[in-house]
C-alpha positions, -999 to +999 in steps of 0.1 A: -057+897-252-092+886-260-119+912-257-147+908-232-172+902-259-153+873-273-146+859-239-183+859-231-191+842-264-177+810-249-205+808-225-233+813-250-258+785-249-259+761-278-297+758-277-319+730-266-324+699-286-354+699-308-363+714-341-337+724-365-324+759-363-306+782-385-276+767-403-243+777-389-207+766-386-198+749-354-173+769-333-137+755-331-131+759-294-096+744-295-085+768-322-100+797-303-083+787-271-050+782-288-052+816-305-061+831-272-033+816-253-006+818-279+005+854-269+008+843-233+029+813-242+050+835-265+057+858-236+067+828-215+092+815-240+121+836-227+113+826-191+113+789-202+146+794-219+160+811-188+147+782-166+164+757-189+196+777-187+194+778-149+188+740-148+218+735-171+240+756-149+227+738-118+236+704-134+271+717-142+275+730-107+263+698-092+287+678-114+316+701-103+306+698-067+303+660-071+338+658-086+353+680-059+336+659-032+350+627-049+385+643-049+382+653-013+369+618-003+399+602-022+423+625-004+407+618+030+408+580+023+445+581+012+453+601+044+433+577+065+451+547+050+485+563+055+475+572+091+462+537+097+495+522+087+514+546+110+489+538+138+495+501+133+533+506+135+529+527+166+506+502+182+530+474+174+559+493+189+538+501+220+528+465+224+565+455+220+575+479+247+547+466+270+559+430+264+595+441+271+585+458+303+565+428+315+594+405+306+618+427+326+594+428+355+590+390+354+628+386+353+633+410+382+607+392+402+623+358+394+658+372+404+643+385+437+627+351+444+659+332+436+678+355+459+653+349+487+657+311+481+695+315+482+694+335+515+670+310+531+692+281+520+723+299+533+705+305+566+691+270+569+720+250+556+741+250+588+711+236+608+705+209+582+742+200+580+743+197+618+712+174+618+726+152+591+760+150+609+742+141+642+720+115+625+751+100+609+770+098+643+740+082+659+738+056+631+775+050+634+774+047+672+748+019+670+716+036+678+702+023+646+688-007+666+650-012+661+631+005+688+661+027+698+651+063+704+662+089+679+669+122+695 
């Protein structure tokens, strides 16, 4: 460490411009500062080496973490793709079942409507047959004259 006297020498005035003074060698401030700070920097060298070692370990840890994250992401993606295919198949089967159910409901409704039409026809057929037969008799009996009343 510099002594107090040498430290204070830095602040010594250089003198006012004017007449020439005693001959002297100019002070090398850079060399003095370097010589003064060199012990401090020497003491910091192990700390700097330790900092670099910490940075190197951090880079390695970061790379390892990045690789593990990539592997996990790839595994999740593969599982998602497999799951997506299974979900597509399940959705397709569910849609097929819905279509089958709707078709069955439509067929059942159509069968019920056809049965109602058959019942109605069976109920109405005797009346229609009676009317046709009556109309045929009237025509055959000569009531087909123009202006003749049709019962």
